[in-house]
Biopython code that builds the backbone (N, CA, C, O; Angstrom):
import numpy as np
from Bio.PDB.StructureBuilder import StructureBuilder

atoms = [
    (1, "MET", "N", (76.535, 85.308, 55.280)),
    (1, "MET", "CA", (75.640, 85.060, 56.418)),
    (1, "MET", "C", (76.079, 82.917, 57.149)),
    (1, "MET", "O", (75.840, 81.816, 56.652)),
    (2, "PRO", "N", (76.632, 83.274, 58.203)),
    (2, "PRO", "CA", (77.558, 81.578, 58.423)),
    (2, "PRO", "C", (76.741, 80.520, 58.520)),
    (2, "PRO", "O", (75.525, 80.415, 58.363)),
    (3, "ARG", "N", (77.657, 79.680, 58.826)),
    (3, "ARG", "CA", (76.325, 78.438, 58.464)),
    (3, "ARG", "C", (76.410, 77.139, 58.899)),
    (3, "ARG", "O", (76.993, 76.204, 58.351)),
    (4, "TYR", "N", (75.448, 77.153, 60.480)),
    (4, "TYR", "CA", (75.219, 75.617, 61.295)),
    (4, "TYR", "C", (74.975, 74.356, 60.900)),
    (4, "TYR", "O", (74.065, 74.653, 60.126)),
    (5, "TYR", "N", (75.053, 73.196, 60.807)),
    (5, "TYR", "CA", (75.057, 72.401, 60.941)),
    (5, "TYR", "C", (74.655, 71.416, 63.032)),
    (5, "TYR", "O", (75.075, 70.816, 64.021)),
    (6, "PHE", "N", (73.378, 72.138, 62.173)),
    (6, "PHE", "CA", (71.643, 70.388, 63.742)),
    (6, "PHE", "C", (72.086, 69.612, 63.956)),
    (6, "PHE", "O", (71.477, 69.098, 63.018)),
    (7, "ASP", "N", (72.847, 68.575, 64.447)),
    (7, "ASP", "CA", (72.854, 66.909, 64.466)),
    (7, "ASP", "C", (71.742, 66.922, 65.596)),
    (7, "ASP", "O", (71.568, 67.835, 66.404)),
    (8, "ILE", "N", (70.719, 65.248, 65.469)),
    (8, "ILE", "CA", (70.108, 64.544, 65.903)),
    (8, "ILE", "C", (70.150, 64.113, 67.088)),
    (8, "ILE", "O", (71.259, 64.641, 67.157)),
    (9, "HIS", "N", (69.932, 63.378, 68.733)),
    (9, "HIS", "CA", (70.430, 62.456, 68.744)),
    (9, "HIS", "C", (69.307, 61.740, 69.446)),
    (9, "HIS", "O", (68.944, 62.131, 70.555)),
    (10, "ASP", "N", (68.736, 60.707, 68.853)),
    (10, "ASP", "CA", (67.951, 60.433, 69.766)),
    (10, "ASP", "C", (67.845, 58.840, 70.621)),
    (10, "ASP", "O", (66.884, 58.192, 71.035)),
    (11, "GLY", "N", (68.760, 58.698, 70.631)),
    (11, "GLY", "CA", (68.971, 57.081, 70.521)),
    (11, "GLY", "C", (70.733, 56.522, 69.763)),
    (11, "GLY", "O", (71.787, 55.976, 70.090)),
    (12, "GLU", "N", (69.870, 57.287, 68.320)),
    (12, "GLU", "CA", (70.385, 56.789, 66.640)),
    (12, "GLU", "C", (71.589, 58.454, 66.613)),
    (12, "GLU", "O", (71.367, 59.221, 67.549)),
    (13, "LEU", "N", (72.559, 58.831, 65.756)),
    (13, "LEU", "CA", (72.955, 59.945, 65.782)),
    (13, "LEU", "C", (72.382, 60.182, 63.800)),
    (13, "LEU", "O", (72.390, 59.295, 62.947)),
    (14, "LEU", "N", (72.009, 61.467, 63.636)),
    (14, "LEU", "CA", (70.993, 62.089, 62.804)),
    (14, "LEU", "C", (72.014, 63.043, 62.722)),
    (14, "LEU", "O", (71.956, 64.153, 63.252)),
    (15, "VAL", "N", (73.500, 62.364, 61.671)),
    (15, "VAL", "CA", (73.943, 64.083, 61.084)),
    (15, "VAL", "C", (73.581, 64.973, 59.944)),
    (15, "VAL", "O", (72.960, 64.768, 58.901)),
    (16, "ASP", "N", (74.074, 65.872, 60.384)),
    (16, "ASP", "CA", (73.540, 67.061, 59.280)),
    (16, "ASP", "C", (74.284, 67.943, 58.554)),
    (16, "ASP", "O", (74.662, 69.106, 58.700)),
    (17, "ASP", "N", (74.475, 66.479, 57.153)),
    (17, "ASP", "CA", (75.413, 67.065, 56.782)),
    (17, "ASP", "C", (75.746, 68.940, 55.865)),
    (17, "ASP", "O", (76.683, 69.724, 55.715)),
    (18, "GLU", "N", (74.052, 68.811, 55.439)),
    (18, "GLU", "CA", (74.000, 70.383, 55.073)),
    (18, "GLU", "C", (73.982, 71.517, 55.381)),
    (18, "GLU", "O", (73.684, 72.314, 54.491)),
    (19, "GLY", "N", (74.347, 72.146, 57.010)),
    (19, "GLY", "CA", (73.993, 72.581, 57.394)),
    (19, "GLY", "C", (73.166, 74.075, 56.463)),
    (19, "GLY", "O", (73.192, 74.458, 55.293)),
    (20, "THR", "N", (72.454, 74.595, 57.810)),
    (20, "THR", "CA", (71.382, 76.326, 57.881)),
    (20, "THR", "C", (72.017, 77.561, 57.935)),
    (20, "THR", "O", (72.526, 77.951, 58.987)),
    (21, "GLN", "N", (72.047, 78.348, 56.713)),
    (21, "GLN", "CA", (72.468, 80.120, 57.221)),
    (21, "GLN", "C", (72.137, 80.142, 58.295)),
    (21, "GLN", "O", (71.096, 79.687, 58.770)),
    (22, "CYS", "N", (73.218, 80.823, 58.951)),
    (22, "CYS", "CA", (72.170, 81.985, 60.406)),
    (22, "CYS", "C", (72.754, 82.830, 60.490)),
    (22, "CYS", "O", (73.984, 82.861, 60.468)),
    (23, "ALA", "N", (71.757, 84.043, 60.650)),
    (23, "ALA", "CA", (72.459, 85.328, 61.002)),
    (23, "ALA", "C", (74.333, 84.878, 61.673)),
    (23, "ALA", "O", (75.457, 84.943, 61.175)),
    (24, "ASP", "N", (73.668, 84.365, 63.244)),
    (24, "ASP", "CA", (74.276, 83.767, 64.623)),
    (24, "ASP", "C", (74.266, 82.958, 65.704)),
    (24, "ASP", "O", (73.279, 82.471, 66.256)),
    (25, "LEU", "N", (75.121, 82.865, 65.911)),
    (25, "LEU", "CA", (74.411, 81.697, 67.231)),
    (25, "LEU", "C", (73.531, 81.712, 67.580)),
    (25, "LEU", "O", (72.825, 80.712, 67.456)),
    (26, "GLU", "N", (72.855, 83.358, 68.501)),
    (26, "GLU", "CA", (71.075, 83.269, 69.345)),
    (26, "GLU", "C", (70.142, 82.549, 68.205)),
    (26, "GLU", "O", (69.465, 81.547, 68.432)),
    (27, "ALA", "N", (70.231, 83.353, 66.696)),
    (27, "ALA", "CA", (70.145, 82.217, 65.706)),
    (27, "ALA", "C", (69.440, 81.079, 65.275)),
    (27, "ALA", "O", (68.258, 80.816, 65.057)),
    (28, "ALA", "N", (70.725, 80.364, 65.205)),
    (28, "ALA", "CA", (70.533, 79.362, 65.584)),
    (28, "ALA", "C", (70.453, 78.154, 66.549)),
    (28, "ALA", "O", (70.741, 77.016, 66.177)),
    (29, "ARG", "N", (69.896, 78.567, 68.284)),
    (29, "ARG", "CA", (69.539, 78.571, 69.761)),
    (29, "ARG", "C", (68.582, 78.006, 68.707)),
    (29, "ARG", "O", (68.438, 76.955, 68.083)),
    (30, "GLU", "N", (67.721, 79.773, 68.856)),
    (30, "GLU", "CA", (66.372, 79.493, 68.891)),
    (30, "GLU", "C", (65.510, 78.564, 67.848)),
    (30, "GLU", "O", (64.313, 78.282, 67.904)),
    (31, "LYS", "N", (66.569, 78.146, 66.804)),
    (31, "LYS", "CA", (66.622, 76.844, 65.461)),
    (31, "LYS", "C", (65.860, 76.282, 66.485)),
    (31, "LYS", "O", (64.653, 76.044, 66.447)),
    (32, "VAL", "N", (66.949, 76.004, 67.771)),
    (32, "VAL", "CA", (66.749, 74.761, 67.951)),
    (32, "VAL", "C", (65.098, 74.236, 68.370)),
    (32, "VAL", "O", (64.344, 73.301, 68.102)),
    (33, "ILE", "N", (65.101, 75.385, 69.127)),
    (33, "ILE", "CA", (63.616, 75.760, 70.993)),
    (33, "ILE", "C", (63.005, 75.804, 69.832)),
    (33, "ILE", "O", (61.861, 75.563, 70.216)),
    (34, "VAL", "N", (62.915, 75.951, 68.561)),
    (34, "VAL", "CA", (61.759, 75.599, 67.826)),
    (34, "VAL", "C", (61.197, 74.506, 67.125)),
    (34, "VAL", "O", (60.062, 74.083, 66.902)),
    (35, "SER", "N", (63.406, 73.898, 66.602)),
    (35, "SER", "CA", (62.039, 72.621, 65.894)),
    (35, "SER", "C", (61.764, 71.610, 66.815)),
    (35, "SER", "O", (61.093, 70.647, 66.445)),
    (36, "PHE", "N", (62.383, 71.717, 68.512)),
    (36, "PHE", "CA", (61.345, 70.744, 69.543)),
    (36, "PHE", "C", (59.931, 70.563, 69.045)),
    (36, "PHE", "O", (59.291, 69.512, 69.009)),
    (37, "GLN", "N", (59.487, 71.994, 68.597)),
    (37, "GLN", "CA", (57.925, 71.146, 68.377)),
    (37, "GLN", "C", (57.753, 69.693, 67.273)),
    (37, "GLN", "O", (56.788, 68.935, 67.381)),
    (38, "ASP", "N", (58.575, 69.540, 66.501)),
    (38, "ASP", "CA", (58.659, 68.825, 65.350)),
    (38, "ASP", "C", (59.581, 67.767, 65.853)),
    (38, "ASP", "O", (59.658, 66.767, 65.138)),
    (39, "VAL", "N", (60.470, 67.795, 67.205)),
    (39, "VAL", "CA", (60.626, 66.765, 66.997)),
    (39, "VAL", "C", (60.320, 65.811, 68.704)),
    (39, "VAL", "O", (60.714, 64.879, 69.405)),
    (40, "GLY", "N", (59.611, 66.610, 68.628)),
    (40, "GLY", "CA", (58.864, 66.070, 69.941)),
    (40, "GLY", "C", (58.035, 65.314, 69.285)),
    (40, "GLY", "O", (57.178, 64.783, 69.992)),
    (41, "GLY", "N", (57.975, 64.944, 67.488)),
    (41, "GLY", "CA", (56.750, 63.666, 67.480)),
    (41, "GLY", "C", (57.892, 62.659, 67.218)),
    (41, "GLY", "O", (57.876, 61.533, 66.722)),
    (42, "TRP", "N", (58.870, 63.413, 67.702)),
    (42, "TRP", "CA", (59.587, 62.095, 67.508)),
    (42, "TRP", "C", (59.240, 60.724, 68.581)),
    (42, "TRP", "O", (59.046, 59.548, 68.272)),
    (43, "ILE", "N", (59.247, 61.492, 70.174)),
    (43, "ILE", "CA", (58.745, 60.086, 70.991)),
    (43, "ILE", "C", (57.823, 60.191, 70.604)),
    (43, "ILE", "O", (57.066, 60.898, 69.940)),
    (44, "THR", "N", (58.029, 58.766, 71.472)),
    (44, "THR", "CA", (56.294, 57.384, 70.972)),
    (44, "THR", "C", (56.760, 56.542, 72.366)),
    (44, "THR", "O", (57.778, 56.369, 73.036)),
    (45, "PRO", "N", (54.917, 56.016, 72.354)),
    (45, "PRO", "CA", (54.973, 55.011, 73.587)),
    (45, "PRO", "C", (55.734, 54.368, 73.699)),
    (45, "PRO", "O", (56.384, 54.159, 74.724)),
    (46, "ALA", "N", (55.897, 53.677, 72.207)),
    (46, "ALA", "CA", (55.540, 52.757, 71.499)),
    (46, "ALA", "C", (58.139, 51.819, 72.565)),
    (46, "ALA", "O", (58.758, 50.798, 72.867)),
    (47, "ASP", "N", (58.275, 53.954, 72.488)),
    (47, "ASP", "CA", (59.549, 53.247, 73.407)),
    (47, "ASP", "C", (60.199, 53.650, 74.792)),
    (47, "ASP", "O", (61.326, 53.588, 75.285)),
    (48, "GLY", "N", (58.661, 54.196, 75.273)),
    (48, "GLY", "CA", (58.894, 53.397, 77.117)),
    (48, "GLY", "C", (58.691, 55.239, 77.634)),
    (48, "GLY", "O", (58.281, 56.294, 77.151)),
    (49, "ASP", "N", (59.003, 54.965, 78.302)),
    (49, "ASP", "CA", (58.723, 56.271, 79.978)),
    (49, "ASP", "C", (60.037, 57.316, 80.210)),
    (49, "ASP", "O", (60.383, 58.100, 81.094)),
    (50, "ASP", "N", (60.688, 56.770, 78.607)),
    (50, "ASP", "CA", (62.311, 57.330, 79.816)),
    (50, "ASP", "C", (62.954, 58.045, 78.813)),
    (50, "ASP", "O", (64.108, 58.213, 79.206)),
    (51, "GLN", "N", (62.759, 58.704, 77.393)),
    (51, "GLN", "CA", (63.360, 59.386, 76.346)),
    (51, "GLN", "C", (64.079, 61.130, 76.251)),
    (51, "GLN", "O", (63.858, 62.266, 76.670)),
    (52, "ARG", "N", (65.037, 60.377, 75.407)),
    (52, "ARG", "CA", (65.332, 61.924, 74.980)),
    (52, "ARG", "C", (66.064, 62.349, 74.110)),
    (52, "ARG", "O", (67.207, 61.896, 74.043)),
    (53, "VAL", "N", (65.577, 63.448, 73.093)),
    (53, "VAL", "CA", (65.884, 63.532, 72.237)),
    (53, "VAL", "C", (66.541, 65.059, 72.845)),
    (53, "VAL", "O", (66.118, 65.872, 73.667)),
    (54, "SER", "N", (68.293, 64.958, 71.647)),
    (54, "SER", "CA", (69.303, 66.333, 71.532)),
    (54, "SER", "C", (68.760, 67.281, 70.270)),
    (54, "SER", "O", (67.837, 67.339, 69.457)),
    (55, "VAL", "N", (69.750, 67.853, 70.597)),
    (55, "VAL", "CA", (70.136, 68.442, 68.822)),
    (55, "VAL", "C", (71.383, 69.579, 69.435)),
    (55, "VAL", "O", (71.481, 70.269, 70.450)),
    (56, "THR", "N", (71.971, 69.416, 68.596)),
    (56, "THR", "CA", (73.627, 70.234, 69.018)),
    (56, "THR", "C", (74.468, 70.840, 67.687)),
    (56, "THR", "O", (74.991, 70.276, 66.725)),
    (57, "VAL", "N", (74.343, 72.346, 68.111)),
    (57, "VAL", "CA", (74.502, 72.037, 67.233)),
    (57, "VAL", "C", (76.464, 73.405, 66.638)),
    (57, "VAL", "O", (77.057, 74.330, 67.195)),
    (58, "ARG", "N", (76.620, 72.700, 65.417)),
    (58, "ARG", "CA", (78.400, 72.871, 64.671)),
    (58, "ARG", "C", (78.016, 74.218, 63.736)),
    (58, "ARG", "O", (77.091, 74.554, 62.996)),
    (59, "ASP", "N", (79.221, 74.757, 64.194)),
    (59, "ASP", "CA", (79.738, 75.569, 63.475)),
    (59, "ASP", "C", (80.437, 75.382, 62.134)),
    (59, "ASP", "O", (80.838, 74.248, 61.871)),
    (60, "GLU", "N", (80.664, 76.555, 61.089)),
    (60, "GLU", "CA", (81.317, 75.863, 60.249)),
    (60, "GLU", "C", (83.243, 75.412, 60.276)),
    (60, "GLU", "O", (83.955, 74.883, 59.422)),
    (61, "ALA", "N", (83.470, 75.814, 61.363)),
    (61, "ALA", "CA", (84.785, 75.383, 61.758)),
    (61, "ALA", "C", (84.474, 73.098, 62.094)),
    (61, "ALA", "O", (85.280, 72.198, 61.855)),
    (62, "GLY", "N", (82.798, 72.973, 62.775)),
    (62, "GLY", "CA", (83.331, 71.715, 63.149)),
    (62, "GLY", "C", (83.138, 71.414, 64.975)),
    (62, "GLY", "O", (82.983, 70.375, 65.617)),
    (63, "ARG", "N", (83.291, 73.646, 65.590)),
    (63, "ARG", "CA", (83.645, 72.943, 66.742)),
    (63, "ARG", "C", (81.863, 72.683, 67.288)),
    (63, "ARG", "O", (81.118, 73.327, 66.549)),
    (64, "ARG", "N", (81.026, 71.832, 68.479)),
    (64, "ARG", "CA", (79.860, 72.139, 68.789)),
    (64, "ARG", "C", (79.848, 73.040, 69.975)),
    (64, "ARG", "O", (80.358, 72.738, 71.053)),
    (65, "VAL", "N", (79.150, 74.326, 69.683)),
    (65, "VAL", "CA", (78.860, 75.534, 69.559)),
    (65, "VAL", "C", (76.731, 75.565, 70.412)),
    (65, "VAL", "O", (75.878, 76.438, 70.257)),
    (66, "TYR", "N", (76.708, 75.226, 70.618)),
    (66, "TYR", "CA", (75.241, 75.027, 70.900)),
    (66, "TYR", "C", (74.301, 72.739, 71.238)),
    (66, "TYR", "O", (74.113, 71.828, 70.431)),
    (67, "THR", "N", (74.089, 72.823, 72.469)),
    (67, "THR", "CA", (72.908, 71.933, 72.636)),
    (67, "THR", "C", (71.585, 71.888, 73.003)),
    (67, "THR", "O", (71.610, 72.836, 73.787)),
    (68, "GLY", "N", (70.919, 71.661, 73.017)),
    (68, "GLY", "CA", (69.798, 71.651, 73.771)),
    (68, "GLY", "C", (68.323, 70.291, 73.934)),
    (68, "GLY", "O", (67.261, 70.322, 73.313)),
    (69, "THR", "N", (68.681, 69.440, 74.760)),
    (69, "THR", "CA", (67.809, 68.819, 75.067)),
    (69, "THR", "C", (66.198, 68.670, 75.184)),
    (69, "THR", "O", (65.822, 69.793, 75.521)),
    (70, "LEU", "N", (65.174, 67.906, 75.078)),
    (70, "LEU", "CA", (64.138, 67.792, 74.771)),
    (70, "LEU", "C", (64.363, 66.108, 75.583)),
    (70, "LEU", "O", (64.811, 65.082, 75.071)),
    (71, "THR", "N", (63.817, 66.360, 77.125)),
    (71, "THR", "CA", (63.391, 64.933, 78.147)),
    (71, "THR", "C", (61.663, 64.919, 77.813)),
    (71, "THR", "O", (60.878, 65.839, 77.587)),
    (72, "PHE", "N", (61.504, 63.591, 77.888)),
    (72, "PHE", "CA", (60.077, 62.751, 78.464)),
    (72, "PHE", "C", (60.117, 62.264, 79.213)),
    (72, "PHE", "O", (60.780, 61.258, 78.960)),
    (73, "THR", "N", (59.535, 62.273, 81.001)),
    (73, "THR", "CA", (59.597, 61.273, 81.739)),
    (73, "THR", "C", (58.198, 61.388, 82.395)),
    (73, "THR", "O", (57.573, 62.309, 82.921)),
    (74, "GLY", "N", (57.946, 59.989, 82.132)),
    (74, "GLY", "CA", (56.593, 59.519, 82.597)),
    (74, "GLY", "C", (56.097, 58.634, 83.229)),
    (74, "GLY", "O", (55.677, 57.719, 82.522)),
    (75, "SER", "N", (55.925, 58.478, 84.577)),
    (75, "SER", "CA", (55.314, 57.402, 85.795)),
    (75, "SER", "C", (54.119, 57.620, 86.068)),
    (75, "SER", "O", (53.560, 58.657, 86.427)),
    (76, "ARG", "N", (53.618, 56.283, 85.831)),
    (76, "ARG", "CA", (51.987, 55.271, 86.196)),
    (76, "ARG", "C", (52.442, 56.161, 87.837)),
    (76, "ARG", "O", (53.469, 56.397, 88.473)),
    (77, "LEU", "N", (51.593, 56.311, 87.909)),
    (77, "LEU", "CA", (50.974, 56.988, 90.029)),
    (77, "LEU", "C", (49.877, 56.053, 90.318)),
    (77, "LEU", "O", (48.955, 55.583, 89.651)),
    (78, "GLY", "N", (50.227, 55.955, 91.373)),
    (78, "GLY", "CA", (48.905, 54.792, 92.165)),
    (78, "GLY", "C", (48.622, 53.288, 92.388)),
    (78, "GLY", "O", (48.089, 52.430, 93.091)),
    (79, "GLU", "N", (49.375, 53.584, 91.265)),
    (79, "GLU", "CA", (49.038, 51.479, 91.103)),
    (79, "GLU", "C", (49.914, 50.474, 92.473)),
    (79, "GLU", "O", (50.859, 50.632, 93.245)),
    (80, "PRO", "N", (48.961, 49.488, 92.161)),
    (80, "PRO", "CA", (49.802, 49.051, 93.331)),
    (80, "PRO", "C", (50.574, 48.089, 92.940)),
    (80, "PRO", "O", (50.347, 47.370, 91.967)),
    (81, "ALA", "N", (51.938, 47.989, 93.988)),
    (81, "ALA", "CA", (53.255, 47.840, 93.824)),
    (81, "ALA", "C", (53.248, 46.090, 93.099)),
    (81, "ALA", "O", (52.422, 45.314, 93.580)),
    (82, "SER", "N", (54.117, 45.613, 92.055)),
    (82, "SER", "CA", (53.304, 44.596, 91.575)),
    (82, "SER", "C", (55.057, 43.368, 93.147)),
    (82, "SER", "O", (56.125, 43.607, 93.711)),
    (83, "SER", "N", (53.977, 42.156, 92.964)),
    (83, "SER", "CA", (54.552, 41.210, 93.554)),
    (83, "SER", "C", (55.587, 39.691, 93.077)),
    (83, "SER", "O", (56.014, 38.936, 93.950)),
]
sb = StructureBuilder()
sb.init_structure("model")
sb.init_model(0)
sb.init_chain("A")
sb.init_seg("    ")
for serial, (resi, resn, name, xyz) in enumerate(atoms, 1):
    if name == "N":
        sb.init_residue(resn, " ", resi, " ")
    sb.init_atom(name, np.array(xyz, "f"), 0.0, 1.0, " ", f" {name:<3s}", serial, name[0])
structure = sb.get_structure()
């Protein structure tokens, strides 16, 4: 079974040196999507209203084969303009 590596970037790069065995690229893609349930917890109010967390998948040869990005964008509505 092939091994895939899941690198996380949220302003800093967290490189996956161990990897995870997945049946194929589709299974690795599904793992990225499911991981966003946990990765979403990394988005905090202290980091502002424009945040992104990306997960990039590398194959055993080190080639980037898939990427997914979770984006949070917040906007205050109805507040008077500051002078």
